[in-house]
C-alpha positions as CSV (number, residue, x, y, z in Angstrom):
1,M,57.0,121.6,125.1
2,K,59.4,121.6,128.1
3,L,61.6,119.2,126.1
4,L,61.6,121.5,123.1
5,I,62.6,124.5,125.4
6,L,65.4,122.4,127.0
7,I,66.8,121.2,123.6
8,S,66.7,124.8,122.3
9,A,68.5,126.1,125.4
10,C,71.2,123.4,124.9
11,V,71.6,124.2,121.3
12,I,72.0,128.0,122.1
13,L,74.4,127.2,124.9
14,L,76.6,125.0,122.6
15,A,76.4,127.5,119.7
16,T,77.5,130.3,122.0
17,D,80.4,128.2,123.3
18,V,81.6,127.4,119.8
19,T,81.3,130.9,118.4
20,A,82.9,132.5,121.4
21,Q,86.2,130.9,120.7
22,E,88.8,133.3,119.3
23,R,91.4,132.8,116.7
24,I,95.0,132.2,117.9
25,F,98.3,133.0,116.3
26,P,101.0,130.8,117.9
27,V,103.8,131.5,115.4
28,I,102.8,134.1,112.9
29,P,101.4,137.0,114.8
30,G,98.3,138.7,113.3
31,Y,98.1,136.4,110.3
32,G,96.7,132.9,109.6
33,G,94.5,132.9,112.7
34,I,93.2,129.4,113.7
35,F,91.0,127.9,116.3
36,D,92.6,125.5,118.8
37,I,91.0,122.0,118.7
38,P,92.3,120.3,121.9
39,D,90.0,117.3,121.5
40,A,91.1,116.5,117.9
41,V,91.9,112.8,117.4
42,E,93.9,113.3,114.2
43,K,96.6,116.0,114.5
44,P,100.2,116.6,113.6
45,D,102.9,114.5,115.3
46,P,105.2,116.7,117.3
47,S,108.1,114.2,116.9
48,L,108.2,114.6,113.1
49,E,110.2,117.0,111.0
50,Y,107.7,118.9,108.7
51,K,109.4,119.8,105.4
52,I,107.0,121.5,103.1
53,V,107.5,123.3,99.7
54,I,104.6,125.5,98.6
55,D,103.6,126.4,95.1
56,L,102.0,129.9,95.5
57,A,100.4,130.9,92.2
58,G,97.1,132.6,92.8
59,G,96.5,136.3,93.1
60,S,93.7,138.1,94.9
61,A,90.6,139.3,93.0
62,D,90.9,142.5,95.0
63,P,94.4,143.8,95.3
64,A,93.5,145.6,98.5
65,E,93.0,142.2,100.2
66,L,95.6,139.9,101.7
67,N,96.5,137.1,99.3
68,F,94.5,134.1,100.5
69,G,97.2,131.5,99.6
70,L,99.8,133.5,101.4
71,N,97.6,133.8,104.5
72,N,97.0,130.0,104.2
73,I,100.8,129.5,104.6
74,A,100.6,131.3,108.0
75,R,97.5,129.2,108.9
76,M,99.4,125.9,108.1
77,I,102.3,126.9,110.3
78,N,100.0,128.1,113.1
79,L,98.0,124.8,112.9
80,H,101.1,122.6,113.3
81,A,102.3,124.7,116.1
82,S,99.0,124.7,117.9
83,A,99.2,120.9,117.8
84,G,102.5,120.9,119.6
85,V,105.0,120.8,116.7
86,P,107.9,123.1,117.7
87,K,108.4,125.8,115.1
88,E,112.0,124.6,114.6
89,K,110.5,121.4,113.2
90,I,108.4,123.2,110.6
91,Q,110.6,123.9,107.5
92,V,108.7,125.8,104.8
93,V,109.9,126.9,101.4
94,V,107.6,129.0,99.2
95,A,107.9,129.3,95.4
96,I,106.0,132.4,94.3
97,H,105.0,132.7,90.7
98,N,102.2,133.5,88.2
99,E,99.7,136.2,89.6
100,A,101.1,135.8,93.1
101,A,104.4,137.4,91.8
102,Y,102.7,140.8,92.1
103,T,102.3,140.3,95.9
104,I,106.1,140.7,96.3
105,L,106.1,144.3,95.0
106,S,107.4,147.0,97.3
107,N,104.6,149.3,98.5
108,M,105.5,152.0,96.1
109,A,105.5,149.7,93.1
110,Y,102.3,148.0,94.2
111,R,100.6,151.3,94.7
112,Q,101.7,152.4,91.3
113,K,100.2,149.3,89.8
114,Y,97.0,148.9,91.8
115,K,96.4,152.3,93.4
116,V,96.3,150.7,96.9
117,D,98.9,149.8,99.5
118,N,100.3,146.2,99.4
119,P,98.5,144.3,102.1
120,N,100.9,141.4,101.8
121,L,104.1,143.0,103.0
122,G,103.6,142.6,106.7
123,L,102.9,138.9,106.2
124,Y,106.0,138.4,104.2
125,K,108.0,140.0,107.0
126,E,106.4,137.7,109.6
127,L,106.9,134.6,107.5
128,Q,110.6,135.4,107.0
129,E,111.0,136.0,110.8
130,A,109.4,132.6,111.4
131,G,112.1,131.0,109.2
132,V,110.1,130.5,106.0
133,K,112.3,130.7,102.9
134,L,110.6,132.8,100.2
135,F,111.5,132.6,96.6
136,V,110.0,134.3,93.5
137,C,110.3,132.6,90.1
138,G,112.8,134.5,88.0
139,Q,110.8,133.4,84.9
140,S,107.6,135.1,86.3
141,L,109.5,138.3,87.0
142,I,110.6,138.6,83.4
143,A,107.2,137.4,82.0
144,R,105.4,140.0,84.1
145,S,108.0,142.8,83.7
146,I,108.6,143.1,87.4
147,E,111.8,145.0,88.1
148,R,114.2,143.4,90.6
149,N,114.6,146.6,92.5
150,T,110.8,146.7,93.2
151,I,110.8,143.4,95.2
152,T,110.3,143.3,98.9
153,P,113.6,142.4,100.6
154,E,112.1,139.3,102.3
155,V,111.9,137.5,99.0
156,Q,114.8,136.1,97.0
157,I,115.0,135.3,93.3
158,A,115.1,131.7,92.1
159,T,115.7,130.5,88.6
160,S,112.1,129.3,88.5
161,M,109.2,127.9,90.5
162,L,109.8,124.6,88.8
163,T,113.3,124.3,90.0
164,V,112.5,125.3,93.5
165,L,109.8,122.6,93.6
166,S,111.8,119.8,92.0
167,T,114.9,120.5,94.2
168,H,112.9,120.5,97.4
169,Q,110.7,117.5,96.6
170,L,113.9,115.5,95.9
171,K,115.1,116.6,99.3
172,G,112.0,115.1,100.9
173,Y,109.7,118.1,101.1
174,A,106.0,117.6,100.8
175,W,104.4,119.7,98.0
176,F,101.4,121.9,98.6
177,K,99.7,124.2,96.1
178,F,98.0,127.4,97.2
């Protein structure tokens, strides 16, 4: 019985320690929160240059919620930084298309379409300030009847998502899809 109580106390103590840890935001404040894992054996190499091109296609089921894939970009940057990779060595290019194209709408245009404020605009601003290059697929704009004057200023127009990906992959960027 004493052994069972001792084991239970240890489990509670360990669980309390693990759940008490708070998320950190080393590069992208307020978005992409992560947990520091100082005892990780496999982690990013701070001496490498991380060149990543991201295919951001998915939309949110609830337009009032932050786009999961967009937030995952912030998580990826924060994860590399927490492992000691300087933010200057993290080069990220995002090709936004498909349903994700609606996340770039100005608040007024987003509100007109969804009847809620655009929850993604703050994250786009933080990503741009962190040096992320943000492009929307010009083909998606036309296919979805998105007017150029309704796009948030942090995002630039590209010929297409396909050309952003092919160009950057040929320049040595790793491809991620969110």
